[in-house]
N, C-alpha and C positions, 0 to 999 in steps of 0.2 A: 504494500500500500504506500502511495506517495505521501510526503509530508503534508501536502495540501489537502489530501483526503482525511488527514487527522486533525485538520483545523489549525495547524501550526503556521504562524506568520513569522518568518525568520529573516534576519539580517546578520551581516558579519562585519567585523572590524579587523583590519590588519594593523595592529598597534605597533608602530616603529619607535623603539626606545634606544637611547644612546648608551647601552651597556650590554656586554656579552662575556666579558672576562670574569666577572664575579657571578657564577652560576646561581648562588644562593639569592642574590638580589633579583635576578631575572625571574626565578621561581617564585619569589615573594610577590613580585608585581603580577605575575600570572595568577597566583592564588588569590590575590586581592580581587580580581575580576570575578572569581567564583563565589564570593560571599564573605561575610564578616564573622569574626569570632567562631570559626568552624562551622557556621551555618551556611551550607551550600545552597545556592539557588538552582532548583531543578531545571530552570529554563535557560541556563547559561552553561556553555562548554568551552574549554580551551582546546581547540582542535590540533594546534601545532605551535611549537616554538622553534624558530630557526635563529641560530646565533652565529655570527661571523666574528671570530677572534681578532683578525687583522683590522676589520672595520670597527670593532668594538660596538656592534649594533645588533639588536635582536628584533625580530618581528614575531609578535604574539598574535595568533589568529583566534579571535573570540567570536563564537556564534551564539545567538540568543534570540528569544522572541523580541520583536520590535519594541515591546513595552519594557523589557528588562535590559536591553542593550546599553542605553545611555547611562544608567546608574552603574552597570557593571564596568564599562569602560572608564567612567569617572573614577571609580574606586581604584582601578589599576593605575590611572594617571596620577592620582593623589599619592599613591605609594611610590611611583617613579620619581615624582618631583621631590619627595622626602629622601629618596635613596641615591639619587644621581646628582652630582655637582658638576656642572659644565665648566667650572673654572679649573678643574683638574682632569676632566675627561680627555683621553687621548685615543686616537684611532685614525686610520687612513681615510675613513669616510668623512666627507665634509658636512657633518651634522650641524644643525643650528640649535637644537634644544634637547633637554633631558627626554622629553616626549617630542619626537621629531615630526612624525606624521601620524594622522588618525583618519585614514580613509574608511568610509562606511559604504557597504554594498548591500543592496536588497537581494534576498535569496528567493523566498517563497511567499507569494500572496502579500507582498509589501510593495507599496507604491513609492515612487521617487519623492513625492511630497512628504510622506511620513519619514523617510530617511533624512530629507532635508530638515525637517523639524527636529529630529533627534540630533543631527549634526550641529545645528545652531544652538539648541539648548545645551548641549555638551560644551560647546565653545564658551557660551555665557557662564556656565557653572564653573569651568576651569578658571576663568578670569576672576570670578567671585571668591573662589575657595583657595586659590594659590597666589599669594602675594608675589608680584613680579612676573606673573605669567602673561605672555603676549601671544596672540593668535593671528595668523594670516589665513585667509580663505582662498581656495582655488577650486576649479571644476564647477560643478553644479551648486556648490555651497557659496560660491563667490558671485552673488547677485548684485547688479545685473550684468557685470562684465563677463563672468564665467571664464576667467583667465585660466590657462592650463598650468600644470605644475612646472613645465619648462619655462613658461613666461614668468611665473613668480620667482623661480630660482634665479633667472637672469636679473630680474628687478631687485631682488634681495641680496645679490652677490653671494649666493649660496655656496659656491665652490671656493670662496676665499674666506678663511676665518678672519673676522675683523670685529671692531667695536660696533655692536648693534644699537647703541644708545640713540643714534640719530634716526633709526628706522621708525616709521609710524605704522604700527600693526593695525589690522582691521578691528581687533578687539583687545582691550587692555592697554596698559601704559607701555612706554619704551621697554624693551626686553631687559630683564635683570640678568647679570652675568651668570648667576647660579642656575637659573631656569632655562635661559636661552629663548628660542622662538619656536612656536608649535604651529604646524600646518594642519588645516582641517579641510576635508573635501567630502563630497557626497558620493560621487560615482567615478569610475575610471575615465581617464581622458580619452 
């Protein structure tokens, strides 16, 4: 039976974090997505964790009901911002933030509009809950421009580590050195 036959409305997030060398930190962030104080959310799964030691970057694939995804990803992001300090982060990947990218993809019986609402709500919650968190939007979340990730990377000087204090993010204040800059999008380019 397909997931839509079961009434499941699913979306996924490929959470990109700037840590791979400290496995316990990556696992702590992934576990935060699953629930608080050992209380697992049955509507949330971590499907995969890919870590690249040279890049010092991990991608945590989180799948959940559309109603649970935002809070699940927010919990993982909060843990990442507490655990990763961009002032000391080293790796060959030109990352900008402790939480570098948060792409959200609709999977089953979920519309683009719902994913967009989750993406914007998550971005707003990050700025509210993490002092120094700055967010830039791209893809379908970047309304009305819908700039691609490539366009935003060029605009932000993504491939050169530099002082980000002069940047004006879409949400939040100028990026704090500890947090860096986080990218949010709704759909693939």
